[in-house]
C-alpha positions as CSV (number, residue, x, y, z in Angstrom):
1,M,8.9,-31.5,-7.3
2,P,11.8,-33.0,-9.1
3,S,13.5,-30.7,-11.6
4,F,12.8,-33.0,-14.6
5,I,9.1,-32.7,-14.1
6,S,9.2,-29.0,-14.2
7,K,11.3,-29.1,-17.3
8,I,8.8,-31.5,-18.9
9,M,5.9,-29.2,-18.0
10,G,7.8,-26.2,-19.3
11,N,7.6,-24.2,-16.0
12,S,10.8,-22.7,-14.7
13,V,9.0,-21.6,-11.5
14,S,7.0,-24.0,-9.4
15,L,3.5,-23.3,-8.2
16,E,4.8,-23.4,-4.6
17,D,7.3,-20.6,-5.5
18,E,4.5,-18.6,-7.0
19,L,2.3,-19.1,-3.9
20,I,5.2,-17.9,-1.7
21,N,5.7,-14.9,-3.9
22,L,2.0,-14.0,-3.8
23,R,2.0,-14.2,0.0
24,L,5.1,-12.0,0.3
25,T,3.6,-9.5,-2.1
26,S,0.3,-9.5,-0.1
27,K,2.2,-8.8,3.1
28,Q,4.1,-6.0,1.5
29,M,0.9,-4.4,0.2
30,Q,-0.6,-4.6,3.7
31,R,2.4,-2.9,5.2
32,A,2.3,-0.2,2.6
33,S,-1.4,0.3,3.3
34,K,-0.7,0.7,7.1
35,K,2.1,3.2,6.3
36,C,-0.3,5.2,4.1
37,E,-3.0,5.2,6.8
38,K,-0.4,6.5,9.3
39,N,0.6,9.3,6.8
40,E,-3.1,10.1,6.4
41,K,-3.6,10.5,10.1
42,A,-0.6,12.8,10.3
43,A,-2.0,14.9,7.4
44,V,-5.4,15.1,9.1
45,T,-3.7,16.3,12.3
46,K,-1.8,19.0,10.3
47,L,-5.0,19.9,8.6
48,K,-6.8,20.5,11.9
49,K,-3.9,22.6,13.2
50,A,-3.9,24.7,10.0
51,I,-7.6,25.3,10.2
52,Q,-7.3,26.4,13.8
53,Q,-4.5,28.8,12.8
54,G,-6.6,30.2,9.9
55,N,-4.2,29.0,7.3
56,S,-6.6,28.1,4.5
57,E,-4.0,27.4,1.8
58,G,-2.0,25.1,4.1
59,A,-5.2,23.4,5.1
60,R,-6.1,22.8,1.5
61,I,-2.7,21.2,0.8
62,Y,-3.0,19.0,3.9
63,A,-6.5,17.9,2.9
64,Q,-5.3,16.9,-0.5
65,D,-2.4,14.9,1.1
66,A,-4.9,13.2,3.4
67,I,-7.2,12.3,0.5
68,R,-4.3,11.0,-1.6
69,E,-2.9,8.9,1.2
70,K,-6.4,7.4,1.9
71,N,-6.8,6.5,-1.8
72,Q,-3.3,5.0,-1.9
73,A,-4.0,2.9,1.2
74,L,-7.2,1.6,-0.4
75,N,-5.3,0.8,-3.6
76,C,-2.7,-1.1,-1.7
77,L,-5.3,-3.2,0.1
78,R,-7.0,-3.9,-3.3
79,L,-3.8,-5.1,-4.8
80,G,-2.8,-7.1,-1.8
C-alpha cells in the first residue's frame, strides 16, 4: 500500500504488518507451550522418582511444578 494512503487513513502500521505480527506471536506462543509441556514431563518424571524414594515433600514440590507447567502450557495455547 502506498505510504500516502496509510497517512490518509491515519494508520502507521498496515494490516499486513499486523497480520505478520500476529502470526509470529502465535508461533512464539506455540513454542512456549511445547517448552512448558517438556518441563511438565520432566517434573512428572522427578515426581515419580521422589514417590519411589519415599520423599513426600519433594514429591509435593514436583507435583506443584508439574501442575503449574501444565497450566502455563494451556495459557500459552489459549493466547496463541
